[in-house]
MIDO-916508 format. One line per field, with one value per residue: residue in one letter; x, y, z of N, C-alpha, C in turn. Coordinates in steps of 0.02 Angstrom, whole numbers, plus 32768, in hexadecimal, padded with zeros to 4 digits. Layout:
// MIDO-916508
code = a; ...
n_c1 = X; ...
n_c2 = Y; ...
n_c3 = Z; ...
ca_c1 = X; ...
ca_c2 = Y; ...
ca_c3 = Z; ...
c_c1 = X; ...
c_c2 = Y; ...
c_c3 = Z; ...
// end
This chain:
// MIDO-916508
code = m; d; i; e; s; l; k; a; a; i; i; e; k; i; k; t; v; h; d; p; e; i; p; v; n; i; y; e; l; g; l; i; y; s; v; d; v; d; e; a; g; k; v; d; v; k; m; t; l; t; t; p; m; c; p; v; a; d; s; m; p; l; e; v; q; e; k; v; i; s; v; e; g; v; t; d; v; d; l; q; v; v; f; d; p; p; w; n; k; e; m; m; s; d; e; a; k; f; v; l; d; m; m
n_c1 = E018; E02C; E07D; E048; DFC6; DF99; DFA2; DF37; DED0; DEE1; DEBE; DE49; DDF7; DE13; DDD5; DD55; DD37; DCEA; DCD2; DC75; DC3A; DC52; DC13; DC6D; DCE9; DD8E; DDF9; DDE1; DDCF; DE3F; DE87; DEDE; DF88; DFF5; E007; E067; E0AA; E10E; E179; E153; E0D4; E0BE; E06E; E083; E020; E00C; DFB1; DF2E; DECD; DE30; DE45; DEA3; DE58; DDD9; DD55; DD4D; DDDB; DE09; DDDF; DDC6; DE4A; DE74; DE0A; DE2E; DEA8; DE94; DE23; DE97; DEF3; DE8D; DE97; DEB9; DF54; DF9B; E009; E033; E018; E046; E010; E021; DFE2; DFF1; E002; E044; E05D; DFE9; DF39; DECD; DE3F; DE7A; DEB3; DE5E; DE14; DDD2; DD4D; DD20; DD05; DCB4; DC45; DC36; DC14; DC77; DCBB
n_c2 = 4792; 4817; 48A4; 4913; 48E2; 48DD; 4969; 49A2; 496D; 499F; 4A1B; 4A1C; 49EE; 4A65; 4AC8; 4AB8; 4AFE; 4B8D; 4C40; 4C7D; 4CF4; 4D0A; 4CCD; 4C77; 4BEC; 4BE7; 4BC2; 4BFE; 4C74; 4CA1; 4CB3; 4C36; 4C2A; 4BDD; 4B29; 4AA6; 4A0D; 496E; 48EA; 488D; 48AE; 4922; 49B3; 4A65; 4AFD; 4BA4; 4C0A; 4C94; 4D3D; 4D8B; 4DF8; 4E3C; 4E3B; 4DE8; 4D9F; 4D04; 4CE1; 4C94; 4C21; 4BF3; 4BC4; 4B56; 4B00; 4AF3; 4AB3; 4A28; 49FC; 49E0; 498B; 4929; 48E9; 485D; 481B; 4881; 48B3; 4909; 49B6; 4A5D; 4AEA; 4B97; 4C48; 4CCE; 4D78; 4DC2; 4DB3; 4E2A; 4E02; 4E22; 4E56; 4E2C; 4DBB; 4D4F; 4CD9; 4CC3; 4C87; 4C8F; 4D2E; 4D39; 4CF2; 4D58; 4DBD; 4E27; 4E2E
n_c3 = 519B; 512F; 5143; 5101; 50E2; 5166; 5192; 5135; 5169; 5201; 51E5; 51BA; 5227; 5262; 5228; 525D; 52C4; 5300; 530C; 5384; 5364; 52E9; 523F; 51FB; 51FA; 5251; 5214; 518D; 51A9; 51BC; 5224; 5256; 524E; 523D; 5218; 5239; 522E; 5280; 5260; 52C0; 52E0; 5325; 533E; 530F; 5338; 52EF; 5320; 531E; 5363; 5351; 5378; 5418; 5484; 546F; 54A5; 54A4; 54B8; 551C; 5501; 547F; 5445; 549A; 5471; 53EE; 5400; 5433; 53D0; 5382; 53A4; 53AF; 5338; 52E7; 52D9; 530E; 5389; 53E3; 5415; 53E9; 5423; 53EF; 540B; 53B2; 538D; 532A; 5290; 5295; 5292; 520C; 5193; 5120; 5121; 5112; 50C6; 5017; 5026; 50A0; 50A8; 5037; 508C; 50E4; 50AF; 5057; 4FF1
ca_c1 = DFDB; E053; E080; E01F; DF80; DF83; DFA1; DF0B; DE93; DEDB; DEA6; DDF7; DDEF; DE16; DD86; DD11; DD39; DCD4; DCEE; DC28; DC21; DC4C; DBFA; DC94; DD23; DDC2; DE2C; DDC6; DDCC; DE9C; DEB1; DF08; DFBC; E017; DFFC; E0A4; E0AA; E158; E16C; E146; E094; E0B5; E052; E08B; DFFD; E012; DF72; DF28; DE86; DE25; DE5E; DEBC; DE19; DDA8; DD34; DD5C; DE13; DE12; DDB1; DDD5; DE85; DE6D; DDDF; DE54; DED8; DE4F; DE11; DEC5; DEFD; DE5C; DEAC; DEE6; DF9F; DFBE; E028; E031; E006; E05E; DFE8; E023; DFB5; E02D; DFE0; E073; E043; DF92; DEFA; DEAE; DE2A; DE82; DECD; DE15; DDFE; DD8D; DD09; DD04; DCF5; DC70; DC18; DC30; DC01; DC9C; DCD7
ca_c2 = 47C6; 483D; 48E6; 4949; 48E8; 48EB; 49B4; 49B9; 494C; 49C5; 4A5E; 4A0A; 49FE; 4AA3; 4AE7; 4ABD; 4B32; 4BC0; 4C80; 4C81; 4D2D; 4D09; 4C7F; 4C5B; 4BD1; 4C15; 4BC8; 4C2C; 4CC2; 4CB8; 4C9F; 4BFF; 4C51; 4BA2; 4ADC; 4A77; 49B9; 4954; 48A2; 487B; 48C2; 4958; 49F5; 4AAB; 4B1F; 4BD7; 4C3F; 4CEC; 4D3F; 4DB8; 4E20; 4E14; 4E48; 4DB6; 4D67; 4CB2; 4CD5; 4C63; 4BD1; 4BD6; 4BBD; 4B18; 4AEC; 4AF8; 4A8A; 49F0; 49FB; 49DE; 4952; 48F3; 48D4; 4822; 4825; 48B0; 48A9; 4952; 49FA; 4AA6; 4B3B; 4BE6; 4C72; 4D0A; 4DB6; 4DDE; 4DE3; 4E3E; 4DF2; 4E5D; 4E3E; 4E1D; 4D69; 4D30; 4CB9; 4CED; 4C6F; 4CCA; 4D6C; 4D42; 4CE4; 4D85; 4E07; 4E5B; 4E38
ca_c3 = 516E; 511A; 5151; 50E1; 50E9; 51AA; 518C; 5132; 51AE; 5235; 51C0; 51A5; 5254; 5286; 5210; 5287; 5301; 52E5; 5338; 5387; 5356; 5299; 5233; 51DE; 521A; 5269; 51DB; 5155; 51CB; 51C2; 5271; 5244; 5223; 5218; 522C; 522C; 5245; 5257; 5254; 52F2; 52E8; 5353; 5322; 532C; 5318; 5311; 5319; 5335; 5379; 5308; 53AB; 5459; 54B6; 5469; 54C1; 54AE; 54BC; 553D; 54FA; 5437; 5449; 54BF; 543C; 53AD; 540F; 5450; 5396; 535F; 53C9; 539C; 52F7; 52D8; 52DC; 5332; 53CE; 5419; 53F0; 541C; 53F4; 5407; 53FE; 53A6; 537A; 52F2; 525F; 52B2; 526C; 51E5; 5169; 50D8; 512F; 5107; 5086; 4FEE; 502F; 50C4; 5092; 5017; 50A6; 5105; 5072; 5071; 4FC1
c_c1 = E01A; E044; E03E; DFCA; DF5D; DF7A; DF47; DED6; DE9C; DEB6; DE58; DDCC; DDED; DDE2; DD51; DCFD; DD21; DCD9; DC92; DC1B; DC2B; DC3B; DC2F; DCD8; DD66; DDF6; DE28; DDC6; DE14; DEAC; DED6; DF49; DFE1; E011; E035; E0A2; E0EA; E14E; E15D; E0FB; E092; E0B8; E06F; E066; E005; DFC1; DF60; DEE4; DE87; DE3C; DE70; DE85; DDD7; DD86; DD47; DDC3; DE38; DE17; DDC6; DE25; DEA2; DE3E; DE0F; DE88; DEB0; DE34; DE57; DEED; DECE; DE65; DEDB; DF24; DFBE; DFCE; E03E; E01E; E025; E03E; DFFC; E004; DFE7; DFE8; E00A; E06F; DFEF; DF6F; DED8; DE6B; DE40; DEB5; DE8A; DE11; DDC3; DD3D; DD01; DCF7; DCC3; DC3B; DC08; DC26; DC39; DCD9; DCCB
c_c2 = 4802; 487A; 4914; 493F; 48E2; 493E; 49C4; 49AA; 4985; 4A13; 4A46; 4A13; 4A3B; 4AD3; 4ACD; 4AC5; 4B69; 4BF7; 4C76; 4CC3; 4D32; 4CCD; 4C60; 4C28; 4C01; 4C0F; 4BE8; 4C64; 4CD6; 4CB9; 4C77; 4C27; 4C0B; 4B59; 4AC4; 4A36; 4998; 490F; 4877; 4879; 48FB; 4988; 4A35; 4AEA; 4B7A; 4C08; 4C8A; 4CEA; 4D8B; 4E06; 4E1A; 4E10; 4E16; 4D97; 4D27; 4CB6; 4CA7; 4C12; 4BC4; 4BB7; 4B62; 4AE5; 4AD6; 4AAA; 4A33; 49E2; 49CF; 499E; 4919; 48CE; 488A; 4840; 485D; 489F; 48D1; 4989; 4A3C; 4AD5; 4B76; 4C17; 4CAB; 4D41; 4DCF; 4DAB; 4E01; 4E20; 4E3C; 4E2F; 4E0A; 4DCE; 4D51; 4D13; 4CC4; 4CCA; 4C93; 4D0F; 4D68; 4D2E; 4D2A; 4DD9; 4E25; 4E56; 4E6F
c_c3 = 5173; 5149; 5137; 50ED; 513D; 51B2; 5174; 5161; 51DC; 5222; 51BC; 51ED; 5287; 5271; 5234; 52C9; 52ED; 5328; 5335; 5380; 52F8; 526E; 51F4; 5204; 5215; 5234; 519D; 5162; 51BB; 51EE; 5288; 5220; 5209; 5234; 5219; 525C; 5244; 5264; 527A; 5307; 5312; 5327; 5344; 5313; 5323; 52E8; 5338; 5354; 5351; 5348; 53F2; 549C; 54A0; 5494; 54D5; 549F; 54E9; 5519; 54B3; 5434; 545B; 5498; 5405; 53D3; 5412; 53FF; 537A; 536A; 53CF; 5366; 52F8; 52C8; 52ED; 5383; 53F9; 53E7; 5422; 53EE; 5411; 53DE; 53FE; 5381; 534D; 52B4; 528D; 527C; 524A; 51B8; 513F; 50E4; 511B; 50C5; 504E; 5005; 506C; 50C7; 5070; 5055; 50DE; 50E8; 5083; 503B; 4F85
// end
């Protein structure tokens, strides 16, 4: 599988992760800052949370990591939770804003 196809498969898998308090997946919420894949299948993910005090701060990154490593072709995952830049509602996709009636 080429890198772009693998990256697309990873993003689709990440879209199955939802914040339990918000009915939108974390990718559309803008919580995933980057997904980088190298030739060997190693994936670097940078993500954030809506707030550092998020109730799922311990479990959500682990869920993302588990989903990414389950994608065929992924050999390793390095997931970093970052808070710079801080998340804000402008990072959400138009789809997420529509679902949450924020347009």
